[in-house]
N, C-alpha and C positions, 0 to 999 in steps of 0.2 A: 494357597487357598487357605481361608480361615475356617478352623473348626467351628467357630461360633455360627457364622453364616451358614455352614453345611447342616449344623444340627437344627439351627432356626428354621431353615427352608423345609427341611426333611419333616420336622414335627408339625408345621402348619399345613403340609400337604396330607400327611396322615390324618389330621384333624378334619379337613376339608373332605377328605375321601370317605370318612366315617358318616360325615353329615350328609353326602349324597343319597345314602340309603333310604333317608327319611323322605326325599324328594322324589326317588324314583318309584315310591309306592303311594305318593300323594294323589288325589283326585285332581282332575282339571280344574274343578270348582277352587279348590285350596290354593293350586298353583296361580289361578286367574286373581284370587284375592290378594295373595302375596304381592303379585306384581303391581296391582292397582295400589296397595299400601306403599310401594316403593316408590310410584309415583307422586303420591301425596306428600312422602317424606322430602322429596327435591323441592316441592313447592314450598313446603314450610321452612325448609332450610336453605332458602335462596340466598339470604343475606350472608350466612355463614359460608356458603359456596363461593360467593363472588368475592368475599373478603380473603379467602384462602387463595383464590384464584389470582388476586392483586399482588400477593406475596410471590407467586410464580412469575407474574408479567413483569413486575418490577426487576426481580434476577435476571430474566431473559433480556429485558431491555438493556440492562447495565453489562450483560455479556455480548452486546451486539448481534443478538439473534434476528435473522431475515425476517422480512415483513411476512412471507409466506408462513413461516412457522410460528410467529407472534399470532397470525389469524387463526390458527389451528389451535394454538394454546388458550385462546381469549374465551371467557365464559360471562356472558352478560345475563341480566335476568331473562331477557328474550330468549337467549340459547337455553338456559335452565328450563324454561317453560317448554321449548321444544323437546328437550330431553324427557320431561315429564309425560308430555302429550304421546311421545313415541312409545313409552312404556304402556299407557292406555290403550293404544292401538294394538300393541303387542298382546295385551290381555284378552283382547277381543277376537283374536285370530282363533281359527279352529283349533282344538287340541292337537298338536303334532305328535303326542305318544298314545301308543295303544291303536294306531289306524291298522285296519287289516289291509295288508298289501297283496296277499295272495291267500287262496283257500281251495284245497282240494282233498278229495278222499283218494288214497293211494290203492294199488293194486291189492295190497295186503288188508285193506279195510282200514288201516290206521288213517285219523282225521289230521291233515296238516294245515295249520294256519301261520302265515308269516306276518309278524306285527312290528310295528316300529317301537324302539324303547331308546331311553335316554344313553349317551355315551358313558356318563359316569363323572369323572372329574376332568374339567377342562381347564387348562392353563393358557393364560392370555397374557402375551408380552407385547407392549405397545409403547410408542414414544410420546411426542407432545400432543395427545389428543385427550384430554381429559374426560370428554363425553363418551369415549369407548368404555369408560368404566361403568356407565350406567347402562349403556347398550349391551355390552357382554354380560353383566350380571342379569339384566333382566331377560335376555335370551336364555341364558342358562337355567335361571329358575323357571321360566315359562315351560322349558322343555324336560324339567326334571332333572337336570344336572347341578352339579356344584361347581364352584368356579375359584381358581386361585389367580390372582390379578398382580402383574408387574408392570406398573407403568413407568414412564421415563422419569428421569431426574428433574427435567424441565417443569414437570407437572406435579411434582410430588405433592404439594399441599392440597391441591385441587382434587388429585385422585383419592389421597387419603380421607379427606372430608366427605366427598361423595361415597365412598366405600363404607364408611361408618355410619352414615345416614341410612344407607340401603340395608346395611346389616341389622341395624335397630330395628327398622320396618319388618324385616324377615322374621327376626326373633319375637316381636309383637305378635306376629301371625302364627307363632307354635313351631316354628323351624329353627333348627341350630344356627347362629349367627355365623358359625365357621364354613357355611355353605357359600358365603361370600367373604373369601379372604383375601386379604391386601397385603402383599410383601412391602412391609414398611422399612426398606433399606434401599438405599441409592448405590450400594456396592455392586459392582458390575459382576462379582462372583456370585451373587444372587441368582441371576439368570442362568450360570452355568451350572449351578447345583439344581435347579430347577430341571433343567434338561436332562439330568441324570436319572430322574425318579419314575423310569420305566417299571410299570406294575402298579404303581400309586397313582401317577397322573395318566389318564387315558389318551389324552390328545393335546398337543401344543400348537397355538396359533399365534404366529408373530404379526404384529401391524406396524409398519413403519417403514423406514428407509431399506435401501437395497443392502446395506452392511448388516443391519440387525437381521433381516430375513435370511440372508445367505449365511449367517454365524449359525442361525437356528436349523437351518437345513444341513448344513455341514457338521455341526457337533451334536445335535440332540440325539439321544437314545430313545426319547418319546415320540412316538408318531407325529409328524408334523403336516398341518394343512397350511399350504402356502398362500398368503395374501400378498400378491405382487406389487411391484411398483408399477406406475401408469405413463409409459412413453405411449401416448395416444396420439394417432394421426388423423388428420382430415385431408381427403383427397378430392381436388376440384376437378372433375371431369369435363372434357371439352363440351358436353351437354348442359353444363350446370347452368342455373339461373343465378346471375351474379348477386343480385340483391339478397336472395335466399342464403347464398354461399357467405357473402360478407356478414349477415347477421348471425349465422351460426358460428362462424369462426370467432367473432367477437364474444358471444356468450360462452362457447367452449374454452376460449382463452382467458377471458378477463373477468368472468362473474365471480370466481373463487380460485385464486391461482395456486393455493397451497393444497389443493385435493388432488387425490390419484386420478380422478376421472376429467381433469382439465386436459385440454388438447396442448400438447407440446410441439408437434411438428406437423408443417403445412406442405402438401405436395400439390403441385400445380400442373395441369397438362398443357404440354408445349403448344398445342394448337390454338390455346386461348391466353397463352403466358402473356403477348404483348399488350392485350387489352385488359387482362385482369390484374397483372403484377402492380401498375399504378395504383388501382383502386384499393388492393389490399395493403399496399404501402401506407397510404393515407390513413386508412382506419386503425392499422396497427400502431402507427405513429401518434395518432390521436389519443390512443388509450395507454401511451406510455410503454410500448412493448418494444423491448430491444430485439433486434432481428439478427438471427444468425443466418445469412443467406449464401446460397451457391452463387455462381458468377453472375447468373441472369438476374437474380434478385438484388445482388449488391449493385448491379447497373441501374436497376429500375429505382433503387434507393437513391443513388446519386443524381440520377436525373431528376427526382423529385426534390433535390436541394437538401436531403439530409446528411448529417455529420457522420463521417466514418469514425468509428470508436465510440462516439456518444449515443447515435441511433441505430447503428447498425455495425456489424463486423462480419468479416469473411467465416463461413462455417468450416468447422474441422471435421474430420472423421468421427471424433468423438460426439459432436453435436447431435449426429444422427440418431444416436442411442440415449440421449440424455433425458432425464426427468428434471426439468428446471424447477419446478414448484415456485416460479417467481414470473415477473413480466417479461419473460423472455420467449423466443419461439424460433426453431429452425425452420427454414423454407427452402425448398428445392423444386426446380422444374423438372418434370420427367416425361419421357417420350410420349408414354401412352398408359393404358390401363395394366398392360403386362408389366411395365417397370414399377408401377405404382405398387401393385400387389407383391411383386418380389421384394420390394423395398421395405414394404411394411412387414412381410414375414420374416425379413432378415433382422431389423432392428426394432421391431415392436416387442412388447412384453406381454402380449396375449391379454390385454386388458379391454381396452374398448377402442374400435377403429370406425371411422365414418367415410362414407363417400357422399358428394353432393352432384347430383346428375339428374336429368330429365329424361334420359335414355332408361327405360325399364329394364332391357336386357343386360346393360352395363351395371345396373344396381344389384340385380340378381347374381350376376357372376361375382361380383364383389363380396356379398353376402355368403355366397357358398365357398369362396376360395381364400378368404382371410381367415387365419387360424387365430382367434381371440374368443374372449368369454362373452363379449358382446359386440355385435357388429351392426353399423347403422347405416340407412340410406336416408338422407335428407333431414337428419336430426342431429342435435348435439350430443357429444359424447357425456355431458353432464347428467344425463338420465340414468346413467349406470350407479343404480342405489337402490337398496332394498324398499325403502318407502315409495319410491317411483314406480318400482316393479309391483307393486301392491304385496310385497312380502313382509312389510312390517320392519322394525329396526334390525340392523345387521351388524355383524361382527367385522365384516370386511368384504373386499371383493377378491375371490379366489381365481387366480390365474393358472392353478394346475389342472389336470384333467381326471384325477381319481377323486372319488367320494363326493366333492362338490365343485362347482364351477360358477363363476359369476358371483352375484351379491350373495354373500353367506349369511342366511337368515336362519329362522328358527328350525325349519324341517332339516336343514342341513347337520344340526346338532344331535340329530337322532341316528341310530343304526337298526338293526332289526335282529330278530330271533325267530327260530321256528318253535312252534308249540305243537306238539303231537300227541293226540288222544287215541288210546286203544282201548281193546276189550280182552287183551290177554295175548295178543299175536306175539310169536317169535319168528326170526328170520329162518327160513329153511336152509 
C-alpha cells in the first residue's frame, strides 16, 4: 500500500464530505441552476472533451481493446450534446429532496413527518464509460449530494476533463468545487483506499464489469449499492409472432453491443424450434453475430451453410452465464416456459429479461415469475434506462433488492429522516 495514495484519497474525501453540507441545505432553485450551468460547461468545452477522449481512444486501440469497450469509451460531439441534454432534463425533474413521504400526529400529540434527504457523499467507481462522470455528478448535485469519482484508467483523460469542467461550473454558482471530486490516479490502490472510508463516504456505487463489482462488494467497508452485469435473455414462446421476435432480437443484441441492457442469450421454445431457428440463424448471421449454440442450434447453423468456428460454436456451460458485450450470443432450445423461467432464474443477473409471446397468460406468468429488476413482454431489453423510464439521467442499473432496483436515478440517491415537532411531551 502506498501511504501517499492513502493520504491523497482520504484528504480528497474529507474535503468532498465538507462540501456536501452546502449542497444539503441548498434550495431546489440553486441546485437546478448549478446543474444547468454544468450542462452549459459541457457544451462550451466540447472540443476539449473530444480531444481528451481521443488520447484515451488512441491508447485503447493500441492496447487491442474490444470493439464493445471502444464504443463505451468513445465521445463524439453528438454524445457530449446528449450528456448536456441529459443534465438539462435532470434539472427540470421535480425536486427529489424535501418530499413529504409520510405525515401523522402520534397518540402523544407529537407531529411526525418523514421527508427525503440527501445521502451525503457518494463515491462512484466505474470503468470505460466517461459519460458516467457527467451523469453521476449531475445526479449527485441535483439531489444535494457531493460526489467523489474514480473513473477507469482507459477513460482517464476524458473523465478528468469532464470533471474539471463540471467543478468549474459548480464553483461559478457559489458551491465548493470539492463537491465534484475526481481521483486523479490510475493506481488500483486508490479504489482500495476509497473502500475503507466508512464514516466519510456514505455510499459506494460500482459500475463496470463483474470483477470490479464483486471486488467492491467483497472488500468495501462503505455500504455498496450494486449495479450488476447484464446477462439479459429473450425467450421466444411457442405463441410468438416471428417477425416481432426477430425485430426485437436484432435490436436487443446489435443496436449497442457494449451496454448492460443488450441481450446476451436467446431461448427458443421447442414447439417452434424447427420453424424459427432457420430464421434467427439468418438474421444473426447477417448482423455478424457469433452464435454459441446448443445441439439444435448448431444443427440449424450447419443446415444454413454457416462455418463452424467462424460463424457458430458449440455452447459450453460457461456460455449460459456470460455477458459477452460483443457481437456474440448464446442460443438454447427449451422444452417449454417452465424450463425457460428456470434457466433464466438460474443464469440471469437479475437485470432485464424478455418474453416474446402472443399468449397473454404466458406473458403474465413470465412477468410474475422472473426474478429481475426489469421484465418485458414483447419489447426489447434495451429500454432499461433511466431516460427511457422517464427518470432522467441514471448512475446505473441496480440489480440488488435493497434500497434501489432498476435504473438508479435521482430519487434513489436520497434517504429519509423523521422530523418530530412537539409541545413539551415526555414519554410516560
